N, C-alpha and C positions, 0 to 999 in steps of 0.2 A: 417664516413658517413656509412648508409645502402646502401648496393648493390641491385639490382634487384633479385640477386639470392637467397637473404634472404628472399624474399617476395613471393615465389612461390606457397605456400599452406596455406591456412589458419588452425590455429590450432583448436583444438576440443573446447576449450574454447572461442576462437572469434566465431566460428560458433555457441556456445550455447549463447553468448550475443546477435547475430543478431537474432536469433530464438527468444530468450525469449522477445526482444525488438518488433519485428515483432507482435507477438501474444497480447502483451499488448497495442502496439499501435492502432492495429486493433481495439480492443475493446474499447479504448479511443474516436477513431473516431467515433463510433456509439454512444458512451454517449455524444460526445460535438455536434455533428450534431442536437441529439434529443433536447439537452439544447438551443441551438441557435435558434431552429425553434420556440421555448416558451419564452425565456428571455425577460423581460420587460426593464430592468435598463441598461442604454446605457453604464456606466463605468462597469458591471460585463461583459456587451456583448464584449466588445472590448479586455479582458482578456481572454474570451471564444473562441473569434475569433484566437486571436494569438496562443493559445492552439492548436485549430483546424489546425492552419497552421504547426506548428510544427510536428503534429502528421503524416500528409499527406507528408511533407517533408522526415521525418524520413522512413515512409514505402517505400516512392521511393528509397530512398537510399538504404535501407537494401535489397530490391529486385535486384537492381544492382550488390550489393556486390555477394549476393548469385548466380546470374544467372552467373556472370565471373567465378566463381568457379566450375560452375556445380551442384550447389545444387538445388532441387526444393524449390520455395517459400511457404512457410506455407498457408493454408486456412485460418486460423484464424476466424476473425468475419467480416462479408459482409453484404450487404444490407437484407439478409435473416434474420439476427438477431436484426434490429431495424426497428421500425415504426415510423416514424419522426412525423407523424400527430397524434399519439395519444395524449389524453389529457395530461397536465402538471400532473405530479407525484411528483414535488418538488418544492418549490418556488425560487426566485431568490437568497435569503440570503444561502439557502444550496447550490445553485449549486456555490456560490464563496468559501462556506467553502470547498465543495470538493475538487474544482481545488487547492485550498491550500494545502491539505492533499495529492493530488496525485502527486503534485510536491514535497513534502518531500519524498514521496516513490519513485518518479523518480530519485530524488538526492541520494538517498542511493542504488538504484540499479546500477547507472551509476557509481558512486564510486568504487563499488565492481567489476563492469565489467573492469574497467581501470585497475585494480591491476594485471590483469593476461593477459593483450594484449600486443605482442611484436611488430607486424607488424605497419610500421610507418602510412600507409592509416588507418588503423582502430583506433591508437592512437588519429590521429587527427581528425577522426570523432568522437570519443566519448569526447574527450576532448572540441569539439564543442558543442556535444550535452549537456553535463554537463554545459556549459557558457548559452546555452538556457534555461534550465531547472532551472538555477538561476535567470534569467531574468523574467520567468514565476512565480516563487514562488515571487520574489520582487513585481511583478503588483499586485498579489493576495493579498498580506499583504498588501500593499498601499490601495488598496479597501477595504479590512477588518477593517483596522484602521479608513480610513475616514469615513465609515458609521457606526463606532461603533459597529461592530459584532463581533470582534476578542475577545478573552479571553485572556489575558496577563497571564502569568504566576505569581506566586505570589511575593511580595517584600518582604526582610527583612529589617524592620524598628528599628532594635536593633544595637548597636554599636558593630563592629567586631575589633579585633586586631589579629595580628600574633601569633599564639601558634603551639606548637607540642604536638602530642597526647602521654600521659605519663603512660596511663594504659590499659589494655586491656579491661576493662568494656566500652569501646569506641563501642564494637563490640556487647555487650549486646541488646538482643531484646526480647527474650522470658522469661526469669526469671530476676527480678531485676528492679531496676530504668534504664528505658531507657533514653538515651541522646536524645536531639532534632534533629529533622532531619537535613540534610546537604542540601546545595543548589544542589552539585552534585545529591543527591538522589531526590530532588523536580523536578529537570529537567527531569528524567527518567520518572518518576512518572507522571508529566503534560503532557508530550509529548505521552505516552502511552494511558493517558486519551483521549486525543484530537482524537487521531486514533481509538480507541475503541469506543467512541461516533459517529463517522463518519460510522463506520460499522454497529452500532446499529440502524441509521437511514435506510441505504441502505437496511438491512435485514426486518426492518419494512414496506417499501414500495415494496419491491419484493415479501413478504408474502402477501401482498394485490393483488398483480397482477398475481402472476405465475399460469400457468394452471394445471401444474403436482402437485397432492397430495403430493408425496415424496419431491419435491422441497419447497411446502409451509411448511410442516413438518420439514423440515431442515432449514429453514429459521428461523423459530419460535424458534427451539432448540439453533440455533446459537445466536439469539437475547437475549435469556434467559441468555445465558453464558456468552455473552459479557456484559450484564447488570451486572451480577453478578461481574465480572472481574472490572468494572467501579466502582460499589459501593466498593468494597474492597480496590483500589487504592484510591477512594474519602476518606474513612474512615481514611486512614494514615495522609491526609492533613488536614481533619475536627479536629482530634483530637490534631493537633499541630496548630488550629486556623488559619489556612490558607484556602483561597478559591479554589474554584474547579471551572473547565471550563464550561462554558455555555452548555446545551444541547438543541438539534435540533429536537426532534421528531414531535414538532409542525410545523415543515417546510415541512412535507409531506400531500399531498392533500387528498382527497377521492376519487380519481379516482380509478376504479378496471379495467381499460383497459390496457394491459399491452405493454409498448413500446419496450420491450427489449424479446428476445428468453429466454425461461428458461435456454438453453445452457449458453448463455451469462451470465446471473444472476447466474447461479452456479458456474461459472468459476471466476466470478469476486468476491464473496464472499469466496469461497475455496481460491484462490490466496490471498487474503488480509488476512484472518485467518492464513495461511502459514506463510506469511510475518511476522505475529506478535509474532512469535515465536523467530525469530531474534531479533525483538524490545526488547520484553520480556528479552531474553538471554543478550544484550548489555546492559539493566539497572540493571540487577541481577549482572552483573559483577562488575559495579561500586558501588554496594551497600556495606556499611560498616556495616551495621547492620543487625543483624542475622533474626529477623523478617521479615524484608522487602525482603532479598534474599529467605527467606522461600515463601513468599507470590509469587515471580515470580516463583520459583520452581514448586510451585503448579499450577499456572495459565499456565504454559508451558506444564505440564502435560495434563492437560483439555483440552486445546485448540489442543494439539496434536492429541488427540483422534478425535475430531471435524473434524481435517482438513484431517484427514485418510478416516472417514466417508463421507466427501464430495468428495475427490478422487473418493472413491466407487462408489458414485452415478454418477458421472461423466463417470466412465467406463461402468457402467452398462447401461447408456443411448447412449454409443458411442458418448459421446460429447466432451472428451479429445484426442486432437490431440498427436500424438506420437512425442516426440522431436528425432533428430538424434541419432542414435545408433552405436557404435563400430561393427566392423565385428564379427559376430558368426563364429568363426572358427572351432569349434567342429562340428556345422551344417552344414557347406560348405563340411566338410569331409565326413560326412555321405551321403549328396546328391550326392560327386562325385563318 
């Protein structure tokens, strides 16, 4: 059994988990409040209300953890970053698609967080957060399925049997005859296409309402690159006579009035672009065809540069809140 002495100080990893959650949930709270003001579909509104309640609950608990430990609560995103009364920028259809993809992001993030948690109170908290995120994911998928919005991954209709790989040409991709794509490779491809399409829709909408010319330019550049990546991933499935996910650019309205601050929109897109590197990397690690792995390596390089430029733009405008840092002992010695 754990003792009180083992829980005297939270680790840097545990602090990072809480800090990141506060930043992301404060952003989500702004998004969800705005969506709730405009959503018409009752089923989607119920999922959205549940998502908002979770963010409020998490923000309160994280602030409590940080206060007890003597750490400041991040500013994150506040009332200054959202205009709830601004005209609708997205349809109800995209709202539920967005909730679905954000639930996927949350599950990935929290699963990674719990891998470096030692304290019992932190473990119990994040286990609960994962369970809540699973419930949100389940509710979103139920609505997407019921309304016929969700794009299910392709089905293999051919006969399968247990076989073992006998030749190195199983890995062939650039030269020679390529084998058909595997179910494992389709899975990573399809999820990345769904996530990329969500970014494309956000980038389209944000470029339409952003006030800063630099932010508009960045959103347009990001949309072009994400579209290129979507088309590259799509070409792999089309080549195999498999279907691709539905796209949702038509779910953006003609509003030009910004519901969110440029700071929030830039942070949101920059964060999603950065996280794409991890999703690409995971899919790449599971590829056993060289051309598919090469595509992911190319995309990682391209989106990495875009992510860095996004971070630079956030820093230039003083929009990037600094995470907790370790002590600079060299600097302390100079000051003493």
